[in-house]
N, C-alpha and C positions, 0 to 999 in steps of 0.2 A: 466910579468913573464919571468925569464930567461930560457934558453934552458934546463938545467938539471932539474929544477923544473917542467917544462912543461912535460918532459918525465916521471917523477915520477908520476905526476898528471894523465896522460893518463893511466899509468900502473895500478894505483889504481882504476880508473874509469872502466877500462876493467874488473876488478875483482868485479864489482858491489857493491862497498862500497858506503855508503851514502856520500853526499857532505860534511857534517860536519866532518865525519871520515876522509875523504880525506884531508881536510884542517888541521885537527889536526895532522895527521901523517906527513904532509909536514912541519908543524911548528917544530915538533920534529927533523926531519931529517936535516932541514936547520937552526937549532939553536934557534928558538923561543920556548923555553921549556914551557910546560904547556899550559893552555887554557885561553883565555879571557872569560869574562862573556858572551859575545855574542856567542862565540864558544860553551860554555857550554849549553846555552839555546837551540841552534840548535841541539846539540847531544841529549839532553834530549827529545826534541820534536820528533826527528827522530828515536831514538833508545830505548827510554823509561827508566823508573826508574831502572830496574834490570841491564841494560847495564851500565848506569852511575855509579851505586853503585859498580859494579864489576870491571870496567875498569878505573874509574877516582878518586874515593874517597880514595882508599887505595893502589895506586901505589906508586912508590918511587920518583915521581916528586913533590917536596914540594916548594912552592913559596918562603918562607922565606930563604931557603937554596940556591935556584937559584939566589935570589937577593944578598945574602951575599957572596956566593962562586960560581960564574957562571961557573968556569972551573972544579970544583970538587964537585958539589952539591950532587951527588949520594953518593960519598964516605963520605962526611961530615954528611949526614943524617944517614948513617949506624953507623958512629962514635957516633953521638948523641944518637941513640938508645942503643948503647953499654954502654955508660955512665949511662943512666937511668937504664938499665938492671943490671949493676954491683951494683948500690946503692939500688935498690928496690928488687932485687932478682927475676926479672921477665924475661921470655924469650924474645929475640928480636922480635920474631914473634907476640908477644902479646903487642906491643908498637906501637902507631901510632899518628902522628900529624893530626888533622882534622880542619875543619872550615876555616876561612879566611887566617890563616897562611899557610895552606896547598894549598888552591886553588887560593889565591890572592884576593878573594872577599867572602863576607858572603853568606852562604847558609841558613841562618835563614829565615823562611817564614816571609814576610812582611817587610824585610829590603832592598829590591830592589837591591840585589847583591852589597852592599856597599863594596868599595875596602879596602883591608888591608892597614893600615897606622900605624904611630908611636904610636897611642893611642890604638891600638888593642891588645888584649891578645893572648896568644898562648894556644890552647886547645889540651890537650894530653890525649889520650885514653890508659888506662892500663886494660888488661883483666887478672884477677887473682882471683880465688875464695877465696883463703886464705886472700889476702889483702882486698878484698871486705868485708869478714866477720869481719876482724879486725877493719876496719873503721866503719862499721855499728855497731859493738859492742861499739865503742867509742861514736857514736851518741846516741845509746840506753841508755848507762849509763848517758850521759849528759842530755838528755831530761827527764830522770827520777830522776835527782837530784833536789834539792830545787831551784837551780838557772837556771834550764833548760828553754829555750825559746820555743815558738811554733815550732812544728816539721812538719808543713804542707808541706813546701818546700822539706824537707828531705824525707818525706813520698812519695811525687810524684816521686822522683828519685828511691827510693827503690822499688816502685811498678813496675818500668821498669828495675829493677835489676841492678842499678848502684848507686854509691855514688859520688857526686861531692864535690871536696875538693879544696879550694883556700887557700893555706897556709897563705897568708897575712891576712885572715879574722879569723884565729884561734887565738883568743886572750883571755885574762882574764880568766874567769872560765873554758873555754873550754880546756885550755892548758893541764891540768892534764889528760884529756881523750885522747889526741892526741899527747902526748909527744914523743912517739916512731916515729910517722910519721914526726913530726916537726924536730926531730933530723936527720932524713934521708934527707928530702928535703931542709933543710936550706943550708947545704953544697953543695948539688947538684945544687941548684939555682945559687950560685956564680960560680961554675965550668962551667955551661952552658952559663952563661953571658959572661965570659971571653973567653972561647974556641970557642964559636959559635956565638958570637955577638948577644945575645938574651936578651936585657935589659927589655923586657916586662914581665908582670906578667904571670905566668903559671897556668892554670886551669887543675887540674887533675880530670878526670872522670874515676872512677874505676868500671869496669863491672864484673859481676859474670861469664859471659860466652859470647862467640862471637855471639851466636844466638840473644842475646839481643842488641848487637851493630847493627846487621843486621836490626832488627825490628825498632829500634829507627831511624836510618838514612834512611831506606826505607820509613818510615812514613813521615819524614821531606821532602824528595825529592818529594814525591807524592803531597805535598802541594805547591810546587813552580809553 
């Protein structure tokens, strides 16, 4: 450990921070943005689910932006949210990247913190009651049509007050029920791919309220 890092380390330890938090802050200060999965596990064990949720899951350090834009990742992430906000009419504060694109590894229970790679999707949270109702209305009309499929998966999400939408899977008979949504996200997808180097599929999870985001992710963290 070099001299400057040693001094900072001793400063934090004097302040009685846990070892995982010390290492995390050192990584940020000295340029190793974000957490490794090992760092994450230590912080989760030492600080608990509430701390990890509040300090790690929804900060502005996003793995895919640190990877694509190491010198301006914070600015680029804000620009990304601004583009989404303009198209969907949702406040920047109600838009967030989650999952492996955010952390650099999966937080899905049972996946052993699989690293983010070229085959990974980008999971995007949108919190907007009006958009939630619009998309749920589309699903409701679709499943009550003659061509509607089983709605068990949709119902599981709605029970948790979110609707998951992957634009690439809205095809055939579903199109008429989601045309407004498709019109918005088709152009947005191309813009995000070109401007932010994001060729992967984007999964939109639209929540009715932030309290349901809290419940869903706190529950997931407690299973790790």
